[in-house]
C-alpha positions as CSV (number, residue, x, y, z in Angstrom):
1,M,-1.2,2.3,-6.8
2,P,-0.7,3.2,-3.1
3,E,2.0,1.0,-1.6
4,L,2.9,0.4,2.0
5,P,4.1,3.9,2.9
6,E,0.9,5.5,1.5
7,V,-1.4,3.1,3.2
8,E,0.5,3.4,6.5
9,T,0.3,7.2,6.2
10,V,-3.5,7.0,5.7
11,R,-3.8,4.6,8.7
12,R,-1.9,6.9,11.0
13,Q,-4.2,9.8,10.0
14,L,-7.4,7.8,10.4
15,D,-6.5,6.2,13.7
16,P,-7.2,9.1,16.1
17,R,-10.3,10.1,14.2
18,V,-12.1,6.8,13.9
19,K,-11.0,4.8,16.9
20,G,-13.8,4.5,19.3
21,A,-16.4,5.8,16.8
22,R,-19.6,3.9,16.1
23,I,-20.8,3.4,12.6
24,V,-24.4,4.5,12.7
25,D,-25.1,4.5,8.9
26,A,-23.4,3.7,5.6
27,G,-24.0,3.5,1.9
28,S,-22.3,2.6,-1.3
29,H,-22.1,2.4,-5.0
30,P,-24.1,-0.6,-6.2
31,S,-21.0,-2.5,-7.3
32,S,-20.4,-5.6,-5.1
33,K,-16.9,-4.3,-4.6
34,F,-18.3,-1.5,-2.4
35,T,-21.6,-2.8,-1.0
36,P,-19.9,-4.5,2.0
37,A,-19.6,-1.0,3.4
38,T,-23.1,-1.3,4.8
39,E,-22.2,-4.6,6.6
40,A,-20.3,-2.5,9.2
41,I,-23.4,-0.6,10.4
42,G,-23.9,-0.8,14.1
43,A,-20.3,-1.8,14.9
44,S,-17.7,0.4,16.6
45,I,-14.1,0.8,15.4
46,V,-11.7,-0.5,18.0
47,S,-8.4,0.1,16.2
48,T,-6.8,0.6,12.9
49,G,-4.2,-1.7,11.3
50,R,-2.4,-2.4,8.1
51,R,-1.4,-5.6,6.4
52,A,0.7,-5.3,3.2
53,K,-1.3,-2.7,1.1
54,F,-4.6,-3.2,2.9
55,L,-6.2,-1.1,5.7
56,L,-7.8,-3.1,8.5
57,L,-10.4,-1.4,10.7
58,Q,-11.0,-3.7,13.7
59,L,-14.6,-3.7,14.7
60,D,-15.9,-4.6,18.2
61,D,-17.8,-7.7,17.0
62,D,-14.8,-9.7,16.0
63,R,-14.9,-8.6,12.4
64,E,-12.7,-6.4,10.3
65,L,-13.5,-3.8,7.7
66,V,-10.9,-4.4,5.0
67,V,-10.1,-1.5,2.6
68,H,-8.0,-1.7,-0.5
69,L,-7.5,1.7,-2.1
70,G,-6.8,0.3,-5.6
71,M,-5.1,2.7,-7.9
72,T,-7.1,5.9,-7.2
73,G,-8.9,5.3,-4.0
74,V,-9.0,8.1,-1.4
75,L,-10.4,8.0,2.2
76,R,-11.4,11.4,3.4
77,F,-13.5,13.0,6.2
78,R,-16.5,15.3,5.7
79,D,-18.5,17.2,8.2
80,G,-22.2,16.4,7.9
81,P,-23.8,14.0,5.4
82,P,-21.9,12.4,2.5
83,N,-21.7,14.2,-0.8
84,E,-23.8,11.8,-2.8
85,E,-23.6,14.1,-5.8
86,D,-19.9,13.3,-6.1
87,P,-19.7,10.9,-9.2
88,Y,-16.6,9.2,-7.7
89,L,-18.1,8.5,-4.3
90,R,-18.1,4.7,-3.8
91,A,-18.8,4.2,-0.1
92,W,-19.4,6.2,3.0
93,W,-19.8,5.7,6.8
94,T,-21.4,8.0,9.3
95,L,-19.3,7.9,12.5
96,M,-20.7,8.9,15.9
97,R,-18.6,9.6,19.0
98,D,-19.6,10.2,22.6
99,D,-19.8,13.9,21.9
100,D,-22.7,13.1,19.6
101,I,-21.1,14.9,16.7
102,A,-21.5,12.9,13.5
103,Q,-18.8,12.8,10.8
104,T,-18.7,11.1,7.5
105,L,-15.8,9.0,6.3
106,E,-16.0,8.8,2.5
107,F,-14.3,6.5,0.0
108,A,-13.9,8.0,-3.4
109,D,-12.3,6.1,-6.3
110,V,-12.2,7.4,-9.8
111,R,-11.2,4.2,-11.5
112,R,-13.1,1.8,-9.2
113,F,-10.2,-0.6,-8.7
114,G,-10.6,-0.4,-4.9
115,R,-12.6,-2.8,-2.9
116,L,-14.1,-3.4,0.5
117,R,-14.8,-6.5,2.6
118,V,-16.1,-7.1,6.1
119,V,-14.7,-10.4,7.3
120,P,-14.2,-12.3,10.6
121,T,-11.0,-11.0,12.2
122,G,-8.0,-12.5,10.4
123,D,-10.0,-14.5,7.9
124,Y,-8.7,-13.4,4.5
125,S,-9.5,-16.6,2.6
126,G,-11.6,-14.7,0.1
127,M,-8.8,-12.3,-0.7
128,P,-5.9,-14.3,-2.1
129,T,-3.4,-11.4,-2.3
130,L,-3.9,-10.6,1.3
131,A,-4.1,-14.2,2.5
132,N,-0.8,-15.1,0.7
133,A,1.2,-12.0,1.6
134,G,4.6,-12.7,2.9
135,P,6.1,-11.3,6.1
136,E,5.9,-7.6,6.9
137,P,9.1,-5.8,6.2
138,W,9.9,-5.3,9.9
139,D,8.6,-8.6,11.2
140,P,11.3,-10.1,13.4
141,I,11.0,-13.4,11.7
142,L,12.1,-11.9,8.4
143,T,15.8,-12.5,8.7
144,P,18.1,-12.1,5.7
145,K,18.3,-15.9,5.4
146,L,14.5,-16.3,5.4
147,F,14.2,-13.5,2.8
148,W,16.8,-15.2,0.6
149,Q,15.0,-18.5,0.9
150,L,11.7,-17.0,-0.1
151,L,13.3,-15.4,-3.1
152,Q,14.8,-18.8,-4.0
153,A,11.3,-20.3,-4.2
154,S,10.7,-18.6,-7.6
155,K,12.7,-18.4,-10.9
156,R,10.9,-15.2,-11.9
157,P,12.9,-11.9,-12.2
158,I,13.7,-10.4,-8.8
159,K,11.5,-7.3,-9.5
160,T,8.5,-9.5,-10.2
161,Q,9.1,-11.4,-7.0
162,L,9.0,-8.2,-5.0
163,L,5.8,-7.2,-6.6
164,S,4.2,-10.6,-5.9
165,Q,4.1,-9.8,-2.2
166,R,5.3,-13.4,-1.4
167,P,8.8,-12.8,-0.1
168,I,7.9,-9.5,1.6
169,A,4.6,-7.6,1.9
170,G,3.8,-4.1,0.8
171,V,6.3,-3.4,-1.9
172,G,5.0,-2.0,-5.2
173,N,6.5,-0.7,-8.4
174,I,7.9,2.6,-7.0
175,Y,9.6,1.2,-3.9
176,A,10.8,-2.0,-5.8
177,D,12.7,0.2,-8.3
178,E,14.1,2.3,-5.5
179,A,15.3,-0.7,-3.4
180,L,16.9,-2.5,-6.3
181,W,18.8,0.7,-7.2
182,I,20.0,1.2,-3.7
183,A,21.1,-2.5,-3.4
184,E,22.7,-2.3,-6.9
185,I,20.8,-5.4,-8.1
186,N,19.5,-5.8,-11.7
187,P,15.7,-6.1,-11.7
188,T,15.9,-8.9,-14.3
189,A,18.2,-11.1,-12.1
190,R,16.6,-14.4,-11.2
191,R,19.0,-15.6,-8.5
192,I,20.9,-13.6,-5.9
193,G,23.1,-14.9,-3.1
194,L,22.5,-14.5,0.6
195,E,24.8,-11.5,0.9
196,R,23.0,-9.6,-1.8
197,A,19.6,-10.7,-0.4
198,A,20.6,-9.1,2.9
199,K,21.6,-5.9,1.1
200,L,18.3,-5.9,-0.7
201,L,16.3,-6.5,2.5
202,D,18.0,-3.5,4.1
203,A,17.3,-1.4,1.0
204,V,13.6,-2.3,1.0
205,R,13.3,-1.4,4.6
206,S,15.1,1.9,4.2
207,T,13.2,3.0,1.2
208,L,9.9,2.1,2.8
209,E,10.9,3.9,6.0
210,Q,11.8,7.0,4.0
211,G,8.4,6.8,2.2
212,I,6.5,6.7,5.5
213,E,8.6,9.5,7.0
214,L,7.8,11.7,4.0
215,G,4.1,10.8,3.9
216,G,4.2,8.6,0.8
217,T,4.8,9.3,-2.9
218,T,2.3,11.4,-4.9
219,L,2.8,11.0,-8.6
220,R,-0.7,11.7,-9.8
221,D,-3.7,10.4,-7.8
222,Y,-2.5,9.6,-4.2
223,R,-3.9,11.8,-1.5
224,N,-3.8,11.2,2.2
225,A,-6.8,11.2,4.6
226,E,-6.3,15.0,5.1
227,G,-6.3,15.7,1.4
228,G,-2.6,16.4,1.2
229,T,0.1,14.9,-1.0
230,G,3.2,13.0,-0.1
231,G,6.8,14.3,-0.3
232,N,8.7,11.2,-1.3
233,Q,8.3,11.9,-5.1
234,H,11.0,14.6,-4.7
235,E,13.5,12.0,-3.3
236,L,13.4,9.2,-5.8
237,F,16.7,7.7,-7.0
238,A,15.3,5.4,-9.8
239,Y,11.6,5.3,-10.4
240,G,10.5,7.5,-13.2
241,R,14.1,8.7,-14.0
242,S,14.5,7.0,-17.3
243,G,16.7,9.1,-19.6
244,K,18.2,11.0,-16.7
245,P,21.7,10.5,-15.3
246,C,22.1,8.0,-12.5
247,L,22.6,9.8,-9.3
248,R,25.4,7.5,-8.3
249,C,27.5,7.1,-11.5
250,G,26.1,9.4,-14.1
251,T,25.1,6.7,-16.6
252,T,21.8,7.4,-18.4
253,M,19.0,5.5,-16.6
254,E,17.1,3.0,-18.7
255,A,13.6,1.6,-18.6
256,R,11.9,-1.5,-19.9
257,V,8.7,-3.5,-19.2
258,I,9.2,-6.5,-17.0
259,D,6.1,-8.6,-16.6
260,A,3.8,-5.7,-17.6
261,R,5.4,-3.2,-15.2
262,T,7.7,-0.4,-16.3
263,T,11.0,-0.7,-14.6
264,T,13.9,1.8,-14.4
265,W,17.5,1.0,-13.5
266,C,21.1,1.9,-14.2
267,K,22.9,-0.5,-16.5
268,T,26.2,0.3,-14.9
269,C,25.4,0.2,-11.2
270,Q,22.9,-2.7,-11.6
271,R,24.7,-5.1,-13.8
272,R,23.5,-8.7,-14.1
């Protein structure tokens, strides 16, 4: 599933191409997860934003088009009308600029786990994951002490807490494994002290920054808005490296399922 770096990469690519464009037409798959696409007809896109793993397209009528890519969702541009013969096309928008050249923004999603909503700006009450997301990784309010306090609010494994989005927004399975390895914290730990929380916060930030710099992580499905792949998959320390030597100490990396998510770590570097 695309995580913060992948979504931010897509946002940055969309921004110059959609900002200022008017949505003159739209269509969608009949599923209620995608039919909100047509609610944006007639509005202009003022800006693009991101919150956690969600794309936010600010409209000029005090509403937002919220896009969640799910596991296999891809936003892409197409000259001319949408390719409605594509079996994976779930939604599309015809965008018109001042130069009167129409372009189509398509949302394809093989597994249909993505979803769309058009909501009053900032009203995410109908989307619990977004509404309850914790601070953004680089929000000035997210001090090491606050991060530690948010982690203390739950007794679940630290890996599960990161994936919950509550203590920090935007982290998924890939970047959680990476940050825990960097910080040398066992993913099954349920309590860490302030000093280790500060180290983990730094690790989360650094691994997300690297992911953004390299255009995200493409393991199978992720493609950016230009149809390209990310480069971060070549720089992973932990995720997907079960059975391989730890890049820090040489111990064979191990994997286990923690709350339904496969987790990879080093039993030597990341002791309980």
